[in-house]
N, C-alpha and C positions, 0 to 999 in steps of 0.2 A: 305843080309840085312845089310844096312849101320849103323854104330855106331852113337848115338846121337851127334849132333854138340855142340860146346861150347855155341853157341847162345841159343839153346834149353835149355841147363842146366841153363844158366843165367836167362832165362824167367821164368823157374820153381821156381828158387830161389826168384825171384822178387815177383811172386804170393804168395809164402809162407810168405815172409816178410810182404806184405801188409795185408794178413789175420791175421798173428800173431799180427801185430801192432793194427789192429782193435779190436781183441779179448782182448788184454791187456788193451786198453783204455776203452772199454765198461765194462770189469770186474772191473776195478778200480772204476768206478762210482757205480756199484752194491755193491762192498765191502764198499764203503763210507757210504751207507745208510742201510746196512744190520743190523747194531746194533740198528736201530730204529724200527725193526719189532716186533710186538706183544705187549701185555699189559705191559710187563716189559721192553720194548725197551727204549733206551735212547733218549733224545731230542737233537736237534741241535740248537745252537745259531747262527743265521745268521746276520752278520753285513754288512750293505750296505755302499757304499762310502759317502752317505749324512748323515751318523750317525744313520740311523734308525736300530733298533734291532728287530728281529723276533725270537721267540722261538717256535719250532714246531717239531713234529716227523712225520708229514704227508709227504709221499714220493714226491707227486706232488709239494707241497710247497717248499720243500728243493731243488729239482732239478730245479724248476723254477727260484730260486734265485742263483743257483750255476753257477759260471763262467766256462763254459766248452768250450774248443777250438777245441778239436779233433772231426771230423765229426761223427765217430762211437760212441763216447761217447755222442754226442748230440742226436743221434738216441735213446739212452736209456732215455734221458730227455723227448723226444717227446713221447716215449712209455708210460711213467708215465702220461703224459698229455692226451694221447688217452684213457687210462684206466679210468682216472678221468671223461672224457666226457661220456664214455660208461656206466660205472657202479658207478662212484663216490667214490668207496672204493677199497681197494686192490692195491693202487698205489705203496706201498713199496713192496708188494709181487710180483707184476708183474716184477719189476726190479731185485729182488733177484732171481726169477726163471730164467729170461733171463741170468743173470750172471752165474748161475749153469749150464745151458744148454751150454753156451759158454765154460765153463770149460770142459764139456764132449766132445765138438767139438774139443778142443785143444788136448785132450788125443787121440781121434780117429784119428785125422790128423797126430799125431806123430807116429801112427802105420801104416801110409801110405794109409789110406782109403781116397778115392776121395771125395771132398766136395759135388759133385752132388749126390752121393750115400747116404751121411749123410743127405742131405736135403730131399731126397725122403723118407728115413726111419723115420725122425723126423715128416714129414707130416702124415705118416701112423700111427705113435705112437700118434699123436695129436687126430686123428679121433677116435682111440680106447679109449683114455683118456676121451674125451667128452661123449662117450657112457657110460663109467663107472660112470662118475659124474651124468649123467641124471638118470641112473638106481638106484643110491643110494639117490636121492633127494626125498623129501616129498612134495606133493602138499599142498598149503594152500589157504585159502579164505581171501580176503581183509576185510571181516567182522570180522575175528578173530584178534581183536585188540591186545590181549596179545602176540601173535606170532610176530606181527609187532614190538611191543615194545622190545621184546627179541632181535630181529635182530638189532634194532637201538642201544640198550645197548651194544651189542657185538662190533659194529663199534666204539663206544665211549670208549671201554675198554682200547684202546692203546693211548688215548689222554691225554693231560695234565689235562683236566677238567673231567676225567673219573668218579670221585666220584659224579658228579651232574647228577643223573639219570633223573631229571626233563627235561633235554634237549631232552632225547629220547621220552618221552611222548608228549612233545610239538611238536616235529618234526612229530610224527605219526599223531597227531590230525590236524596239519597244512595240511598234504597231504590229509587226509581223508575229510577235509573240502572243498578242491578245486576239488576233484574228482566229476564228474557229476553222475556217477553210479558205485559204487565199484564192482558190479557183472560183468559188461561188459567192464570197462575201461582197456585199454592196454597201456596207457602212461599218464604221468602227466607233465604239463608245470610248471617247478619250478620258472618261472618268475611271476607266480601268487602268489608266497610267497615272501614277502619282509622282509629282516632282517634289523632292525634299531638298531644301537649300541648307548648306552648312558652310560657314566661313572657314577659310584656311585652305592652303594649297592653291593650285591654279585650275583653270577650266579643263586642262588636260587630265586632271584627276577625277573628273566627272565619270560616273560609272552606272551601268545598268544592273540592277539587282532583281533576280527572279525570285521575289519574295517581298518582305516588308523591311522598312527602315523607320525607326523611331528616332527623331532628332533630339531626344532627351536621354540621359544616361539612366541606367537601372537604379531603382530606389531600394537600396538594401542596407541593413544594419551591418555591423562588423561581423565578418565571417560568412556573409551571404554569398551565393554563387554569382559569377559574372559570365559564365559560359555553361550551357546545358546542351548535351547531345541527346538525340532522340526525344525532342521536346514535345510535351503534351500541354497545350496552351489553353488556359481558361480566361474568359472575359467577364468581369463582374460589373454590375451597375448599381451596387449597393455599398453602404458603409461597412467597413470591416472594424466595427467598434461596438461597444455595448449599446443596446437599444435605448432610445429616448422616449419619454412620455409625450403624448399629443398635446398636453397642456403644462404650463409651468407649475411645478410642485416643489414644496420644501419638505425635506425630511429632517426631523429633529431627533438626534440620538442622545438619550438621557444617560445611557451607561457607556462609559468610554471603552469598556472591554468589548463591547459589540462593534466598535469602530473598525477594528482589524477585519472583522468578518465582512463589513460593507466594502472596505477598500480591496479585499482579496477577490471579491465577487466579479468585478469587471475584468481583470486579467484572465480569470478562469473561463469566463464566457468567450473572450476573444481567442484563447487557446483552443477551446472546443471548436470554434468556427474554422480556425486555421487547420486543425486536424481533419475536419470534414473535407476541406479543400485537398489536403494531402491524400486522404483515403480514396478520393476519386481518381488518383493517379496523376494529378496536375503537378507539373514542376516549373511552369512559367505562368505567372499571373499578370494579366493586363487589367488595370483599374481605370474605369471611365472617369474623366474629369468631373468633379462634383462641386456643387455650390456649397456643400457642407465642408468645412475646413478639416474635420477629423475623419474624412473618408478612410484614411490610413493613419493611425497614430503610432506612437513609439512602440507600444506593446505589440501591435500586429506586425510591424516591420521586424521586430526582434524575433518573434515566434516563427515568421515565415523564413527568416534567415537561418534559424536553427533547423527548420525542416527542409533546408536546401531548396527553397522555391525562389526563383528569380522573379523580381517584381518590376513592372514598368507602370508608373502611375501617370495621371493627367493625360489620358488618351482622349482626344477631342471627339465630341459627339458625332460630328460630320464624317469622321474616319471609320466609324463602326462598321458601316456596310462594306467598305473596301477591305477591312481586316477580315470580316466574316467570309467574303468571297475568296480571299487569298488563302487562308489557312483552314477554312471549313469549320469554324467554331460557331457556337450559338451564344448570344449574350444572356447572362443569368442575372435575374433581378432579385433573387432571394436565395439565401444560403441553403435552404432545404431543397432547392431545385438543382443544386450544383452536383451533377452526376457525370460519369465518364463519357456518356454519349454527347455531352455538350462541348467536349474539348476539341480543339484543332490540333493539327500535327505539323511538325517540321523536323528536319534532320538536325539543324543546329540553330541555337539562339545564343548570340554572344555580344558582349559590350566591346566596342572598338574605339580606340582613342583617335582623336583628330586634333588639329592645331587649335581649334576653338572649343575644346571639350570632348565629349564622347557621344557616340550614337549606339543604338542597339539594332543589330541586323538579325533578321529571321530568314534563313535560307534553306533550300531543300524541301520546299513545300510539296505535298503529295500529288497535286494535280496542276503542274506548271502550265501556263498558257492562258489562265483566266485574267490574271493581273500581273503588272510589273511595277517596279519603283525605280525612278531615276534619281540618284543622289548627286545633285549639282554642287560643285565646289567652286570657290572663287576667292581672290585675294582681298576684296572689299565688297561692301554691301551694294554699291552701284553696279559693279561688274556682275555680281551674283544675280541681281534683279534683272539685268539686261539678258544674262544667260538664260534665265527662266523664260523670259518673253520670247527669246530666239528659239528655244526648244519647243515652246508652244506653237510657234509659227511653223517650224519644221514638221511637227506632228500633224498640224492641220493640212499641210501640203500633201503629206502621205495619205491622210484621210480623204482629201479631194481626189486622189488617184484611185482610192478604193471605191469612191462613189461613181466616178466617171473615168474609166480606165484608158485615158488618152493623154498624150503629151504633145505640146507644141514648143516651138523655139521661143527663146526670150530675146532680150537685147533690142526691143523695138521692132523686131521682124514681123510679128503678127499684125501690129497696128498699121504699119506701112502697107502690108499686103491687103489688109481689109480696106484701107483708105483708097488704094488704087482700084480695087475691084468694085467698090461701092461708087467711085467716081464714074467708072465705065457704065455701071448700072444706071446712074443718074441721067445718062445721055439717052436712055430708052424711055424716060418719063417725060410727060408733056409740061411745058411752061414752068410755073412757079414751084411746083412740086419737085421737079428735077433740080431746080436751083437750090432748094432747101436740103435735099439729099446730098448734093455736092458739098454744101457748107458743113454738113455732119461729117462727111468723109475727111474734109480738110482739117477739122477739129481734132481728129484722132492722131494727127501728126505731132500733137503736143508731147506724147510719150517719148518718141525718139529724139525730138528737139530738146526736151528737158534732160534726158539721159546724157546727151552730148554736152549740153550747157553745164551741167553739174560736174562733168568729168574734165572741164576746162578746155574742151574742143570748140571748134568754130561750128555752131549749130546749123547755120544755113547751108554751108558747103557739105557738111556731113549728111544732112537730111536729103539734099539734092543728089548726092552720090548714091545714097541708099535707095532713093526713088528710081534712079537709073538701073541699079542692079536688079530690083524687083521687076522693072519694065522688061528686062532681058530674060525674065523667067527664074531668077535666083530667089526662090521663096524663103529660103532659110538664111539669107544675108541679113546680118544685124550689126549693131554697134558693139564692138569689143572695146570696152572702156579701159581695159588694162593695157592693150596695145595702142589704143587711140586711133583705131582704123575700122573699116568695114570688113568683116570676115564671115565665113560660114559659121554661124553661131552654134549649130548642132555639133560641129567638130570641136568646139571649145567647151562642150558639155554644159552650155547654158540653156537649160530646158525648164519648163514649168507645166503644171497640170492645165488641161483645157478648161476645167471648171473655174480656175482663177480668172482667166480672161473673159469667158462667157458671162460669169457672174458680175464682173466689174462693168462690162458694157451694159448688161441688162439693168443693173441697179442704178447706174449713173444716168442712163437714158430715162428710166422711170421717174427718177427724182426731178430731172430737168422738165419733163412733160408735166409733172405735178405742179412745179413752180410756175410754169407757163399758164396754167389754168386758174391761177389765183389772180383775181382782179380787184380785190378789196381786202382790207385788214381791219378787224374790229377787236376790241378788248371786251372780254366777258365780264359780267358783274361778279 
């Protein structure tokens, strides 16, 4: 048997260096956001090159704005994004778990265990972990509003705006309003829930509107209406002005007496168009934002005001579908197509004053339940942006419960329970495989350890006590960071959807296994 050549040795060293480099880079990202985990986690201030400042402790938001160059580190940023898409919450947890698993991988590799064997063992440990999580979950019904609110409050506990529990109830009511049937629904389209931000007031002033809210005031000339009952709403996608020629033309008027006729022709044409709109029964007109500056000129605004038609202009193109679903109107691209059957309906359209200007509210839509609007309020832009992110997370948590109708405890309870049961499972496996599965189980203790650490508690003693409680059969014992002690976390209403935990474990394990299988790095041409 021949001795290994120098080339083989160099190849092995190269593989080892690449894997070590990937693990170090990915763990650096995990360590960077580990301090923002949990209700007592710290916030990050993110400053962009254009001077914009964001304050958040949401893992996906932080990683989205982080400038990461190393490909392996970028994989962890993508991991948080994938968790955000799948479950909407647990974006920090998924990265922290991945970092801990990579730490376990590093230790196992230093003992000479082959990456393929580690990958196989971790995949086996994952399937056992998911089984444990499913067994400890409690089924819920979407008609149980209080349980849904508890889950939403738990997701908000770690946010800057955690003291505003009204965001949780608003988020739950918003999802329940757009569900067709709470008993049979298996998903919810969050595009049916629109969040409008308006400066002024406090987050307590945030409200749920069963209808539409436009964050701009109505565009009316003097004497135009600002409140319309029994509204018939039209949506136009054309310019309310005199038609233009397709090519540049010059008109030379040789007789100045004909000048009056030319000047009077444009207002006459615009008036005729406005009368056609009024004739259809329309008393509220929405005008899509146009690249043409004169989509609405002074003449058209004047005539529409005289005809008592309320106008909202600069409606964004991407909002058209939402508006049509809400009020049942059809966009009109030509004045000749503007007929009564294209109009939407609402009981009331009114302009409402706020501290930072005005908004237009459309309420009393004929078929409530298809869409809703959340009007978020806040004292400054930073708080308002974080409120919007928090509402999005709360909505995603409720969506997770619609997808998989099971709840589990929070506060590090599921991770410790999984860790203990997977450790027991590892004892039934032979040799190195059992050793790797045990390392996987121990890595999961990073979540309760970090929760305790961020809350200013002694992490080693807290995690040891938590282990003892679970060993005695207390499956719902978790870290109560407010009381600084181990309590029955279900009694404290700290609950989360099963999907958040199962998704976090699955995605983090898959990412770690993928990183393990990389043995070289090349740059493409």
